[in-house]
NUKEDO-757516 format. One record per residue (C-alpha): x, y, z; residue in one letter. Coordinates in nm, 3 decimals. Each point is the difference from the previous one (the first is absolute). Example, Ala and Ser with C-alpha at 12.3 -4.5 7.8 and 13.67 -1.06 7.14 Angstrom:
2
<node px="1.230" py="-0.450" pz="0.780" res="a"/>
<node px="0.137" py="0.344" pz="-0.066" res="s"/>
//
This chain:
372
<node px="9.822" py="5.134" pz="11.366" res="x"/>
<node px="0.158" py="0.135" pz="0.319" res="x"/>
<node px="-0.128" py="-0.046" pz="0.355" res="x"/>
<node px="-0.115" py="0.321" pz="0.168" res="x"/>
<node px="0.136" py="0.109" pz="0.338" res="x"/>
<node px="0.010" py="0.290" pz="0.244" res="x"/>
<node px="0.211" py="0.088" pz="0.303" res="x"/>
<node px="-0.066" py="0.214" pz="0.307" res="x"/>
<node px="0.288" py="0.178" pz="0.168" res="x"/>
<node px="-0.019" py="0.154" pz="0.346" res="x"/>
<node px="0.262" py="0.161" pz="0.225" res="x"/>
<node px="0.087" py="-0.350" pz="0.121" res="x"/>
<node px="0.057" py="-0.129" pz="-0.351" res="x"/>
<node px="-0.195" py="-0.205" pz="-0.252" res="x"/>
<node px="-0.328" py="-0.146" pz="0.121" res="x"/>
<node px="-0.117" py="-0.335" pz="-0.129" res="x"/>
<node px="-0.379" py="-0.046" pz="0.000" res="x"/>
<node px="-0.114" py="-0.364" pz="-0.025" res="x"/>
<node px="-0.251" py="-0.063" pz="-0.280" res="x"/>
<node px="-0.246" py="-0.121" pz="0.259" res="x"/>
<node px="0.009" py="0.345" pz="0.167" res="x"/>
<node px="-0.029" py="0.220" pz="-0.309" res="x"/>
<node px="-0.355" py="0.104" pz="-0.084" res="x"/>
<node px="0.091" py="0.283" pz="-0.236" res="x"/>
<node px="0.255" py="0.272" pz="-0.071" res="x"/>
<node px="-0.092" py="0.308" pz="-0.204" res="x"/>
<node px="0.233" py="0.281" pz="-0.104" res="x"/>
<node px="-0.166" py="0.298" pz="-0.168" res="x"/>
<node px="0.218" py="0.232" pz="-0.209" res="x"/>
<node px="-0.155" py="0.314" pz="-0.150" res="x"/>
<node px="0.127" py="0.310" pz="-0.180" res="x"/>
<node px="-0.208" py="0.237" pz="0.217" res="x"/>
<node px="-0.029" py="-0.174" pz="0.336" res="x"/>
<node px="0.247" py="-0.125" pz="0.257" res="x"/>
<node px="0.091" py="-0.365" pz="-0.051" res="x"/>
<node px="-0.153" py="-0.234" pz="0.257" res="x"/>
<node px="0.000" py="-0.363" pz="0.105" res="x"/>
<node px="-0.253" py="-0.231" pz="0.167" res="x"/>
<node px="0.127" py="-0.326" pz="0.149" res="x"/>
<node px="-0.258" py="-0.245" pz="0.133" res="x"/>
<node px="0.124" py="-0.290" pz="0.211" res="x"/>
<node px="-0.172" py="-0.289" pz="0.175" res="x"/>
<node px="0.070" py="0.010" pz="0.374" res="x"/>
<node px="-0.017" py="-0.293" pz="0.238" res="x"/>
<node px="-0.030" py="-0.022" pz="0.374" res="x"/>
<node px="0.285" py="-0.189" pz="0.165" res="x"/>
<node px="-0.024" py="-0.232" pz="0.298" res="x"/>
<node px="0.121" py="0.273" pz="0.235" res="x"/>
<node px="-0.281" py="0.232" pz="-0.116" res="x"/>
<node px="0.213" py="0.224" pz="-0.221" res="x"/>
<node px="-0.069" py="0.056" pz="-0.370" res="x"/>
<node px="0.237" py="-0.026" pz="-0.294" res="x"/>
<node px="0.118" py="0.336" pz="-0.144" res="x"/>
<node px="-0.213" py="0.216" pz="0.234" res="x"/>
<node px="0.267" py="0.078" pz="0.259" res="x"/>
<node px="0.302" py="0.009" pz="-0.230" res="x"/>
<node px="0.188" py="0.330" pz="0.030" res="x"/>
<node px="0.073" py="0.015" pz="-0.373" res="x"/>
<node px="-0.375" py="0.020" pz="-0.070" res="x"/>
<node px="-0.069" py="0.302" pz="0.216" res="x"/>
<node px="-0.118" py="0.330" pz="-0.149" res="x"/>
<node px="0.268" py="0.227" pz="-0.150" res="x"/>
<node px="0.237" py="-0.291" pz="-0.045" res="x"/>
<node px="0.166" py="0.002" pz="-0.346" res="x"/>
<node px="-0.090" py="-0.270" pz="-0.249" res="x"/>
<node px="0.114" py="-0.052" pz="-0.357" res="x"/>
<node px="-0.151" py="-0.239" pz="-0.253" res="x"/>
<node px="0.157" py="-0.144" pz="-0.312" res="x"/>
<node px="-0.186" py="-0.206" pz="-0.257" res="x"/>
<node px="0.061" py="-0.184" pz="-0.322" res="x"/>
<node px="0.118" py="-0.341" pz="-0.106" res="x"/>
<node px="0.276" py="-0.250" pz="0.069" res="x"/>
<node px="0.215" py="0.163" pz="-0.267" res="x"/>
<node px="-0.016" py="0.337" pz="0.174" res="x"/>
<node px="-0.204" py="0.228" pz="0.220" res="x"/>
<node px="-0.049" py="0.377" pz="0.025" res="x"/>
<node px="-0.079" py="0.219" pz="0.296" res="x"/>
<node px="-0.370" py="0.081" pz="-0.008" res="x"/>
<node px="-0.018" py="0.223" pz="0.306" res="x"/>
<node px="0.207" py="0.112" pz="0.296" res="x"/>
<node px="-0.190" py="0.175" pz="0.275" res="x"/>
<node px="-0.155" py="-0.016" pz="0.344" res="x"/>
<node px="-0.274" py="-0.197" pz="0.173" res="x"/>
<node px="-0.286" py="0.241" pz="0.073" res="x"/>
<node px="-0.301" py="-0.221" pz="0.083" res="x"/>
<node px="-0.053" py="-0.331" pz="0.178" res="x"/>
<node px="-0.333" py="-0.184" pz="-0.007" res="x"/>
<node px="-0.025" py="-0.331" pz="0.185" res="x"/>
<node px="-0.330" py="-0.183" pz="-0.053" res="x"/>
<node px="-0.133" py="-0.270" pz="0.235" res="x"/>
<node px="-0.315" py="-0.163" pz="-0.144" res="x"/>
<node px="-0.178" py="-0.279" pz="0.194" res="x"/>
<node px="0.192" py="-0.276" pz="-0.176" res="x"/>
<node px="0.366" py="0.007" pz="0.116" res="x"/>
<node px="0.117" py="-0.138" pz="-0.333" res="x"/>
<node px="-0.119" py="0.317" pz="-0.175" res="x"/>
<node px="0.189" py="0.257" pz="0.212" res="x"/>
<node px="0.217" py="0.238" pz="-0.199" res="x"/>
<node px="0.224" py="0.306" pz="0.017" res="x"/>
<node px="0.002" py="0.278" pz="-0.259" res="x"/>
<node px="0.310" py="0.220" pz="-0.017" res="x"/>
<node px="-0.021" py="0.320" pz="-0.206" res="x"/>
<node px="0.273" py="0.246" pz="-0.084" res="x"/>
<node px="0.110" py="0.287" pz="-0.223" res="x"/>
<node px="0.321" py="0.098" pz="-0.175" res="x"/>
<node px="0.249" py="0.249" pz="0.144" res="x"/>
<node px="-0.204" py="0.300" pz="-0.113" res="x"/>
<node px="-0.223" py="-0.061" pz="0.304" res="x"/>
<node px="0.270" py="0.171" pz="0.209" res="x"/>
<node px="-0.047" py="0.313" pz="-0.212" res="x"/>
<node px="-0.375" py="0.005" pz="0.050" res="x"/>
<node px="-0.025" py="0.022" pz="0.378" res="x"/>
<node px="0.020" py="0.372" pz="0.081" res="x"/>
<node px="-0.169" py="0.299" pz="-0.161" res="x"/>
<node px="0.237" py="0.295" pz="-0.032" res="x"/>
<node px="-0.025" py="0.372" pz="-0.065" res="x"/>
<node px="0.320" py="0.084" pz="-0.183" res="x"/>
<node px="0.126" py="0.251" pz="-0.258" res="x"/>
<node px="0.243" py="-0.087" pz="-0.279" res="x"/>
<node px="0.131" py="0.335" pz="-0.137" res="x"/>
<node px="0.220" py="0.023" pz="-0.310" res="x"/>
<node px="-0.015" py="-0.372" pz="-0.077" res="x"/>
<node px="-0.085" py="-0.232" pz="-0.286" res="x"/>
<node px="-0.255" py="-0.277" pz="0.052" res="x"/>
<node px="0.269" py="-0.258" pz="-0.077" res="x"/>
<node px="0.239" py="0.150" pz="0.257" res="x"/>
<node px="-0.275" py="-0.007" pz="0.261" res="x"/>
<node px="-0.060" py="-0.370" pz="-0.072" res="x"/>
<node px="0.370" py="-0.083" pz="0.038" res="x"/>
<node px="0.019" py="0.184" pz="0.334" res="x"/>
<node px="-0.311" py="-0.165" pz="0.143" res="x"/>
<node px="0.105" py="-0.351" pz="-0.104" res="x"/>
<node px="0.342" py="0.055" pz="0.161" res="x"/>
<node px="-0.166" py="0.101" pz="0.329" res="x"/>
<node px="-0.130" py="-0.358" pz="0.026" res="x"/>
<node px="0.330" py="-0.158" pz="-0.097" res="x"/>
<node px="-0.115" py="-0.080" pz="-0.354" res="x"/>
<node px="0.222" py="0.036" pz="-0.303" res="x"/>
<node px="-0.189" py="0.157" pz="-0.289" res="x"/>
<node px="-0.045" py="-0.010" pz="-0.375" res="x"/>
<node px="-0.146" py="0.330" pz="-0.120" res="x"/>
<node px="-0.059" py="0.157" pz="-0.339" res="x"/>
<node px="0.084" py="0.369" pz="-0.004" res="x"/>
<node px="-0.289" py="0.247" pz="0.001" res="x"/>
<node px="0.089" py="0.316" pz="-0.188" res="x"/>
<node px="-0.176" py="0.262" pz="0.213" res="x"/>
<node px="0.151" py="0.162" pz="0.310" res="x"/>
<node px="-0.272" py="0.165" pz="0.207" res="x"/>
<node px="0.134" py="0.348" pz="0.077" res="x"/>
<node px="-0.119" py="0.099" pz="0.347" res="x"/>
<node px="-0.036" py="0.360" pz="-0.115" res="x"/>
<node px="-0.294" py="-0.122" pz="-0.212" res="x"/>
<node px="-0.114" py="-0.324" pz="0.160" res="x"/>
<node px="0.118" py="-0.261" pz="0.248" res="x"/>
<node px="-0.079" py="-0.372" pz="0.005" res="x"/>
<node px="-0.214" py="-0.060" pz="0.308" res="x"/>
<node px="-0.049" py="-0.339" pz="0.163" res="x"/>
<node px="-0.313" py="-0.061" pz="0.209" res="x"/>
<node px="-0.011" py="-0.380" pz="0.001" res="x"/>
<node px="0.216" py="-0.304" pz="0.074" res="x"/>
<node px="0.327" py="-0.028" pz="-0.189" res="x"/>
<node px="-0.131" py="-0.278" pz="-0.224" res="x"/>
<node px="-0.325" py="0.181" pz="-0.077" res="x"/>
<node px="0.201" py="0.312" pz="-0.077" res="x"/>
<node px="0.239" py="-0.178" pz="-0.238" res="x"/>
<node px="-0.294" py="-0.172" pz="-0.171" res="x"/>
<node px="-0.154" py="0.343" pz="-0.060" res="x"/>
<node px="0.323" py="0.137" pz="-0.146" res="x"/>
<node px="0.035" py="-0.313" pz="-0.214" res="x"/>
<node px="-0.352" py="0.036" pz="-0.137" res="x"/>
<node px="0.056" py="0.352" pz="-0.130" res="x"/>
<node px="0.317" py="-0.112" pz="-0.177" res="x"/>
<node px="-0.144" py="-0.323" pz="-0.143" res="x"/>
<node px="0.238" py="-0.199" pz="0.222" res="x"/>
<node px="-0.034" py="-0.320" pz="0.198" res="x"/>
<node px="0.102" py="0.011" pz="0.365" res="x"/>
<node px="0.059" py="-0.319" pz="0.197" res="x"/>
<node px="0.239" py="-0.194" pz="0.222" res="x"/>
<node px="0.161" py="-0.336" pz="-0.075" res="x"/>
<node px="0.213" py="-0.143" pz="0.276" res="x"/>
<node px="0.231" py="0.282" pz="0.110" res="x"/>
<node px="-0.034" py="0.197" pz="-0.324" res="x"/>
<node px="-0.241" py="0.286" pz="-0.065" res="x"/>
<node px="-0.110" py="0.081" pz="-0.354" res="x"/>
<node px="-0.130" py="0.332" pz="-0.138" res="x"/>
<node px="0.003" py="-0.024" pz="-0.377" res="x"/>
<node px="-0.188" py="-0.021" pz="-0.328" res="x"/>
<node px="-0.152" py="-0.338" pz="-0.096" res="x"/>
<node px="0.243" py="-0.220" pz="-0.194" res="x"/>
<node px="-0.193" py="-0.069" pz="-0.321" res="x"/>
<node px="0.279" py="-0.067" pz="-0.249" res="x"/>
<node px="0.198" py="-0.273" pz="0.174" res="x"/>
<node px="0.015" py="-0.366" pz="-0.103" res="x"/>
<node px="-0.337" py="-0.161" pz="0.080" res="x"/>
<node px="-0.028" py="-0.283" pz="0.249" res="x"/>
<node px="-0.052" py="-0.355" pz="-0.134" res="x"/>
<node px="-0.320" py="-0.006" pz="-0.204" res="x"/>
<node px="-0.352" py="-0.097" pz="0.100" res="x"/>
<node px="-0.201" py="-0.226" pz="-0.233" res="x"/>
<node px="-0.380" py="-0.023" pz="-0.005" res="x"/>
<node px="-0.174" py="-0.291" pz="-0.179" res="x"/>
<node px="0.325" py="-0.086" pz="-0.175" res="x"/>
<node px="0.006" py="-0.378" pz="-0.006" res="x"/>
<node px="0.276" py="-0.163" pz="0.202" res="x"/>
<node px="0.165" py="0.342" pz="0.054" res="x"/>
<node px="-0.300" py="0.131" pz="0.197" res="x"/>
<node px="0.097" py="0.125" pz="0.346" res="x"/>
<node px="-0.293" py="0.237" pz="0.073" res="x"/>
<node px="-0.306" py="-0.175" pz="0.140" res="x"/>
<node px="-0.230" py="0.304" pz="0.005" res="x"/>
<node px="0.012" py="0.331" pz="-0.188" res="x"/>
<node px="-0.241" py="0.289" pz="-0.056" res="x"/>
<node px="0.050" py="0.335" pz="-0.166" res="x"/>
<node px="-0.171" py="0.339" pz="-0.021" res="x"/>
<node px="0.043" py="0.288" pz="-0.244" res="x"/>
<node px="-0.133" py="0.337" pz="0.118" res="x"/>
<node px="-0.003" py="0.254" pz="-0.283" res="x"/>
<node px="-0.127" py="0.275" pz="0.234" res="x"/>
<node px="0.314" py="0.037" pz="0.214" res="x"/>
<node px="0.253" py="0.156" pz="-0.245" res="x"/>
<node px="-0.033" py="0.378" pz="0.008" res="x"/>
<node px="0.178" py="0.323" pz="-0.081" res="x"/>
<node px="0.103" py="0.209" pz="0.299" res="x"/>
<node px="0.015" py="0.378" pz="0.038" res="x"/>
<node px="0.069" py="0.239" pz="0.285" res="x"/>
<node px="-0.033" py="0.376" pz="0.051" res="x"/>
<node px="0.154" py="0.196" pz="0.285" res="x"/>
<node px="0.090" py="0.359" pz="0.087" res="x"/>
<node px="0.374" py="0.058" pz="0.046" res="x"/>
<node px="0.067" py="0.109" pz="0.358" res="x"/>
<node px="0.255" py="0.266" pz="-0.094" res="x"/>
<node px="-0.094" py="0.132" pz="-0.346" res="x"/>
<node px="-0.377" py="-0.064" pz="0.040" res="x"/>
<node px="-0.019" py="-0.124" pz="-0.358" res="x"/>
<node px="-0.218" py="-0.296" pz="-0.086" res="x"/>
<node px="0.205" py="-0.314" pz="-0.062" res="x"/>
<node px="-0.134" py="-0.278" pz="-0.220" res="x"/>
<node px="0.119" py="-0.358" pz="-0.053" res="x"/>
<node px="-0.155" py="-0.258" pz="-0.233" res="x"/>
<node px="0.109" py="-0.362" pz="-0.044" res="x"/>
<node px="-0.143" py="-0.200" pz="-0.288" res="x"/>
<node px="0.268" py="-0.266" pz="-0.058" res="x"/>
<node px="0.182" py="-0.249" pz="0.218" res="x"/>
<node px="0.373" py="-0.040" pz="0.057" res="x"/>
<node px="0.011" py="-0.336" pz="0.177" res="x"/>
<node px="0.089" py="-0.323" pz="-0.177" res="x"/>
<node px="-0.295" py="-0.145" pz="-0.195" res="x"/>
<node px="-0.051" py="-0.372" pz="0.067" res="x"/>
<node px="-0.164" py="-0.061" pz="-0.335" res="x"/>
<node px="-0.037" py="0.133" pz="-0.353" res="x"/>
<node px="-0.323" py="0.200" pz="0.039" res="x"/>
<node px="-0.069" py="0.247" pz="0.280" res="x"/>
<node px="-0.348" py="0.107" pz="0.103" res="x"/>
<node px="0.032" py="0.308" pz="-0.224" res="x"/>
<node px="0.091" py="-0.221" pz="-0.298" res="x"/>
<node px="-0.321" py="-0.198" pz="0.048" res="x"/>
<node px="-0.237" py="0.297" pz="-0.015" res="x"/>
<node px="-0.250" py="-0.002" pz="-0.286" res="x"/>
<node px="-0.140" py="0.294" pz="-0.195" res="x"/>
<node px="-0.196" py="0.238" pz="0.219" res="x"/>
<node px="0.147" py="-0.136" pz="0.325" res="x"/>
<node px="0.273" py="0.184" pz="0.188" res="x"/>
<node px="0.188" py="-0.052" pz="0.324" res="x"/>
<node px="-0.166" py="0.127" pz="0.314" res="x"/>
<node px="0.111" py="0.328" pz="0.157" res="x"/>
<node px="0.059" py="0.080" pz="0.367" res="x"/>
<node px="0.112" py="0.324" pz="0.165" res="x"/>
<node px="0.214" py="-0.023" pz="0.312" res="x"/>
<node px="-0.134" py="0.198" pz="0.294" res="x"/>
<node px="0.061" py="0.017" pz="0.376" res="x"/>
<node px="0.369" py="-0.072" pz="-0.060" res="x"/>
<node px="0.234" py="0.294" pz="0.062" res="x"/>
<node px="0.340" py="-0.008" pz="-0.169" res="x"/>
<node px="0.281" py="0.253" pz="0.010" res="x"/>
<node px="0.114" py="0.032" pz="-0.363" res="x"/>
<node px="-0.078" py="-0.103" pz="-0.361" res="x"/>
<node px="0.244" py="-0.293" pz="0.012" res="x"/>
<node px="-0.186" py="-0.150" pz="0.295" res="x"/>
<node px="-0.330" py="0.053" pz="-0.183" res="x"/>
<node px="0.135" py="-0.187" pz="-0.300" res="x"/>
<node px="0.126" py="-0.296" pz="0.204" res="x"/>
<node px="-0.326" py="-0.031" pz="0.192" res="x"/>
<node px="-0.212" py="0.007" pz="-0.316" res="x"/>
<node px="0.232" py="-0.239" pz="-0.183" res="x"/>
<node px="-0.017" py="-0.258" pz="0.278" res="x"/>
<node px="-0.378" py="0.026" pz="0.027" res="x"/>
<node px="-0.011" py="-0.066" pz="-0.373" res="x"/>
<node px="0.225" py="-0.305" pz="0.044" res="x"/>
<node px="-0.219" py="-0.142" pz="0.277" res="x"/>
<node px="-0.307" py="0.030" pz="-0.221" res="x"/>
<node px="0.179" py="-0.178" pz="-0.286" res="x"/>
<node px="-0.028" py="-0.339" pz="0.175" res="x"/>
<node px="-0.327" py="-0.098" pz="-0.166" res="x"/>
<node px="0.057" py="-0.379" pz="-0.008" res="x"/>
<node px="-0.004" py="-0.201" pz="0.322" res="x"/>
<node px="0.001" py="-0.375" pz="0.060" res="x"/>
<node px="0.025" py="-0.255" pz="0.277" res="x"/>
<node px="0.070" py="-0.370" pz="0.016" res="x"/>
<node px="0.151" py="-0.291" pz="0.186" res="x"/>
<node px="0.324" py="-0.182" pz="-0.070" res="x"/>
<node px="0.066" py="-0.365" pz="0.069" res="x"/>
<node px="0.332" py="0.026" pz="0.186" res="x"/>
<node px="0.136" py="-0.337" pz="-0.111" res="x"/>
<node px="-0.078" py="0.066" pz="-0.367" res="x"/>
<node px="0.147" py="0.350" pz="0.010" res="x"/>
<node px="0.315" py="-0.096" pz="0.192" res="x"/>
<node px="0.073" py="0.365" pz="0.080" res="x"/>
<node px="-0.083" py="0.261" pz="0.262" res="x"/>
<node px="-0.217" py="0.270" pz="-0.160" res="x"/>
<node px="0.067" py="0.342" pz="0.151" res="x"/>
<node px="-0.174" py="0.338" pz="-0.020" res="x"/>
<node px="0.166" py="0.318" pz="-0.132" res="x"/>
<node px="0.133" py="-0.193" pz="-0.299" res="x"/>
<node px="-0.142" py="-0.089" pz="-0.340" res="x"/>
<node px="-0.111" py="-0.342" pz="-0.122" res="x"/>
<node px="-0.097" py="-0.130" pz="-0.344" res="x"/>
<node px="-0.340" py="-0.169" pz="-0.026" res="x"/>
<node px="-0.099" py="-0.216" pz="-0.297" res="x"/>
<node px="-0.294" py="-0.212" pz="-0.104" res="x"/>
<node px="-0.270" py="0.268" pz="0.030" res="x"/>
<node px="-0.016" py="0.113" pz="-0.362" res="x"/>
<node px="0.200" py="0.243" pz="-0.208" res="x"/>
<node px="-0.168" py="0.306" pz="0.148" res="x"/>
<node px="0.069" py="-0.083" pz="0.364" res="x"/>
<node px="0.318" py="-0.207" pz="-0.006" res="x"/>
<node px="0.315" py="0.196" pz="0.079" res="x"/>
<node px="0.190" py="0.168" pz="0.282" res="x"/>
<node px="-0.181" py="0.101" pz="0.321" res="x"/>
<node px="0.113" py="0.177" pz="0.315" res="x"/>
<node px="-0.052" py="-0.210" pz="0.316" res="x"/>
<node px="-0.172" py="0.198" pz="0.278" res="x"/>
<node px="-0.084" py="-0.272" pz="0.254" res="x"/>
<node px="0.095" py="-0.359" pz="0.086" res="x"/>
<node px="-0.128" py="-0.214" pz="0.287" res="x"/>
<node px="0.224" py="-0.304" pz="0.056" res="x"/>
<node px="-0.185" py="-0.280" pz="0.179" res="x"/>
<node px="0.156" py="-0.317" pz="0.138" res="x"/>
<node px="-0.226" py="-0.275" pz="0.134" res="x"/>
<node px="0.037" py="-0.378" pz="0.040" res="x"/>
<node px="-0.170" py="-0.022" pz="-0.342" res="x"/>
<node px="0.265" py="0.205" pz="-0.181" res="x"/>
<node px="0.115" py="0.347" pz="-0.103" res="x"/>
<node px="-0.210" py="0.255" pz="-0.187" res="x"/>
<node px="0.058" py="0.361" pz="-0.103" res="x"/>
<node px="-0.299" py="0.230" pz="-0.047" res="x"/>
<node px="0.095" py="0.307" pz="-0.200" res="x"/>
<node px="-0.128" py="0.330" pz="-0.139" res="x"/>
<node px="0.151" py="0.175" pz="-0.301" res="x"/>
<node px="-0.063" py="0.310" pz="-0.209" res="x"/>
<node px="0.083" py="0.130" pz="-0.346" res="x"/>
<node px="-0.003" py="0.340" pz="-0.173" res="x"/>
<node px="-0.035" py="-0.131" pz="-0.356" res="x"/>
<node px="-0.137" py="-0.290" pz="-0.203" res="x"/>
<node px="0.144" py="-0.227" pz="-0.273" res="x"/>
<node px="0.359" py="-0.129" pz="-0.004" res="x"/>
<node px="0.280" py="0.226" pz="-0.122" res="x"/>
<node px="0.196" py="-0.285" pz="-0.159" res="x"/>
<node px="0.278" py="0.027" pz="0.255" res="x"/>
<node px="-0.162" py="-0.237" pz="0.251" res="x"/>
<node px="0.163" py="-0.332" pz="0.081" res="x"/>
<node px="-0.270" py="-0.267" pz="-0.029" res="x"/>
<node px="0.257" py="-0.277" pz="0.049" res="x"/>
<node px="-0.115" py="-0.357" pz="0.048" res="x"/>
<node px="-0.305" py="0.030" pz="-0.224" res="x"/>
<node px="-0.160" py="-0.294" pz="-0.169" res="x"/>
<node px="-0.027" py="-0.022" pz="-0.377" res="x"/>
<node px="-0.272" py="0.251" pz="-0.092" res="x"/>
<node px="-0.016" py="0.271" pz="-0.264" res="x"/>
<node px="-0.029" py="0.265" pz="0.273" res="x"/>
<node px="0.210" py="-0.089" pz="0.307" res="x"/>
<node px="-0.215" py="0.216" pz="0.232" res="x"/>
<node px="-0.340" py="-0.142" pz="-0.106" res="x"/>
//
């Protein structure tokens, strides 16, 4: 069992925090929100009246700070960003004084100024690449097939750059985020190799201390859209009744319907698109979002897991029965370091139930069903 560790790196180099000064460190990573950190330190008044940490230049707002976490055998960068909030607290007892330091990842630089800007004759993916480059970020983008011809419609921006890219990402079913100096605008990676597995109530292999799950049969739905073509004036129709994204299980929500029960139906309104291809993409991605009918959350014992769990990747979970064991997509992880140890609180989702047979339930104990 490895010993957990984290490091803080400022412009002046690596910062060592004595165990007696650390109250807590939290790093929140989420598929939809900017990554953030919260560092809470004990502060002490010195004989000359100054306080530890308070007046240090490296802890001033807008100073860069990066955090790595993991174990003695290896660490991974959890977040690289900027200090945005400082909160010193001076209660009556001097031994309880503390300093909270909050910060966000590099995307905070893209969320400072609202802009009114036109993007004629461009693809959404090309727009993302250009905006990331304006902030000095390299980019990883999946190509979007539609070029918005300004003779018919032009992409208009009326928000901050990050809000704008999030909006473009949503209509394409993409994720948009910043890690370090890299911007991402791409589809979720559902078919890659899962992260090391999580085990619930699995004897000596157990590494999850708390786990709860919810199945919502009401969310999956068919999607349709009707619109009048701007040039020909004909009525255009698009219907989506099947998914195209990777299924993380053997049975989708549609497979689980019983006699007399059908998928829900929604009609897209108040969303103007310029051509049938854009209608199809919008409806398809709304269908995909509704497919995530299984959600779960839990807490990992860092020492027992011996790995850094990360969002935007899959993970295999076992020990919760044949129906619910299998591959999940990780949507959120909060890494917490305290003097008591290292925990990882996570949220996951799934668009199907039951294992496919291709899952790797390695390290199981001797049972007829390795996922029970």
